[in-house]
N, C-alpha and C positions, 0 to 999 in steps of 0.2 A: 800210424799209432793212433790217429782218432777212431778209425773204425773198430781196432783192438779194445779201445776203451768204452766205445759204445755197445760193443758187444759184451763186454766183461758188467757194464752197467745192467744192460737187458737181463743178463744172466741171473745176477744178484737180483733184479727185482722179481723175476720168475719165480727164484726160489723163495724169496720171502712169501710172496702169494700164496705158493705152494702151502709152505708151512701155515698159514695163516687158516687156509682151507682145510688142512690137515687138523688142526686143533680145533676147527669148527664140527667137525665129523667125529672126532674122538670124545669131546666134551657133550656131546649131544646137540650142538646148538641148530644144526641141520638135521631135519628130522626124516624119517622114510616117506618116500614120495615126494618131498621135496623138490621143486623146479629151480634150478640155478640159471639165471639169465646171463650170459658173459657181459653183457653191455652195463647193464644194472650192477653187476657186483663191480665192474672196472670203475663206474661213477662213484660209488661208495668209498672204494680203495684209493680213489686217486690216480688211477695208471690209465696208461691205454689198453686196449681189448687183448693186444698181443701175447703179456705176461698172463694174464686171467685166463685166457684161453689154451694157451702153454700148459698151466699149472691142472686146468681142467681134463686136459687128454692126458697127462700124466696119471692123473687119479683114474680115470677110465681104464687105462692100462693095467692099473692096479686092483680093479674091480671094485675101488671103493664109491665109484660113481657110474652109473648107466647113461647110456647114449644111444637113444632109439633114432635121433636123427639130429642135425647141427643146430635145430632149435629145440630140441625136447632132450635135456639132460636132466638126470633127477639123482636124489640119493635112493638106491635100490630097496625096494622091499627084500626081506629077508625070507627065504624058504624055509620050511621045517628041515628038509634034507640038508640043505647047506648051514644051518644051525648046528644040526646034530654034527656036521662033519668038523666044523670049526670046534664046537665043544671038546669034541674027542681030541682034537690037537693041540687046545690050551689046555686039558687034562695033562698031558704029557709036557708040555714046555713051560708052563708055568709051575708043574709040579717040580720039574727039574730047577727051575729058578728057587723056588722057595725053599728047596733041600739045601741048595749051595748058600743060600742067606742064611739059612738056621746055622751053618758051618761058621759062616763069617763075619757074623753080625756083631759088632762092638757094642757096648753099651750105650752110646751115643746114638748110634743107628737103631737100637730097639726103642730107644726114648721116642726118635722120630717117628716110629711106626705106631706108638703108642698115642701119640699126639694127633695123628692123621685119625685113628679110631675115635680119639675123644670128639676132635672137630666133627665128624662124620654124625655121631651121635647126637650132637646139638644141631646139625643141619636137619636131620632127621626129625627130631623133636620140634624143631621152628618150622617143618613142612617146607623147608627149601630144597627142593629137587635138585636144583641145577647145580648149588653147591655139594651135594650127597654125591651126585654122579661124577662131580669133579675129583672129590676127596677118594671115592672108590677107586678111582683110576689111577690116581696118585700112588694109592697103596700098593696097588697090583704091580706099577712101574718100579716103586720103591725097592720090591723085593727083588726086581731084576738088577737094578742098581747096586744093591748090597751084595749080591751074586757074585758082582762084577764079571758079567758076560754082555758085554756090548754087541755082538754079534746076535744074539739070541735077543736083546732088548729091539735090535731093527725088524726082527721077523714079528715078534708081538706086535710092533707099532702099526705094522701093515694090518695086521688080525684086527687090532682095536680100531682100526678106521671103518672095519666095516661093522665091529660090534658097538661101537658110541652110540650111534643115532636108535640103534635097539635097545640098548640099555635105557638110555634116558627116556625112551617111549613109555617103558613099563616100571621104571624105577619107583615113584610113588605107589605104586600098584604093590610092589613087592615088600613095602615097610622093613619091620626089622630083619626080615632075612635077608635083606639086602647086604647087612651088616654082620649079623650074628655068628658068621664062620668065620669072620677075621679074629675073634678072640681066640678060638683054638690054634689057629697060625700062628699069634703071638705068643700063647703060652708054649707052644713047640721050640720057636725060635728063642725065647729066655732061655731055654736048656739046652738050647744048640742041639736039638734033636731034628737031624735031617729028613729021615724019614717019616716023621709025624707031622713035620711041616709039610712035606709033600701030600700027604693022605688030607690035612686038613685043606689045602688049597682045592683039592681034588673036589670035597665035600661041599666048598663054597660054588664052586663052579657048579656041580651038579645040582644041588640040594637049595644052596641060594638062587641059582638060576632057572628053578623049577618054574617061577613065575612066566618067565621069558617063554619057555617053551609051551605054556598053556595059553599064551596071548597069539603065538604063533597058529598053533593048533585051530583055536577058535576062529583066527582071522580066515583059515582055508577052509572051515568046516562047510557044508553044503548051503546051509541056512544064512552063513554070516554077511 
């Protein structure tokens, strides 16, 4: 029985570390190219190295981290090709979420989305990039919550593990463009127009994300 309890405790600890690292990636607290040191992370989290190593290996399998060697584990740099693939997938999947959210949204849920946008406006005005990134991510995830599609949420969660560090890297450069396209999404949801909500979130990903594409193209230019 003791061995079984030890295993359960280890599994719970490993899951906790995994979710902490996931949140750090999605919220952009870990930057592209940043190196993760297992022993250093374990010391900061107050755990042994085993749950940290297990969590990192899981994230490597999910392509959220890159392992060149046992001592070289990093947040990967996004390529233009990979970004364009992820962008196309996001347009389809987040478009579906927005469409379903528009059909399902209650007055209370619409008020929640409006509040997220207001808070994001203030974060941008204050120059608080970290908070702006967090509120941006919460807006996108709130659409999936309102849509009532937990399986889709799991898929998008894995996508945002890769997008979080990149979005945070360019969020301040994007300025109002990172928020402006949320207003048409809100307008469509207020009148329960699913197709319009899907088009609006597509515009957000395409047009609002143009600064991301420009950043990646500049980074891969011959004289970069």
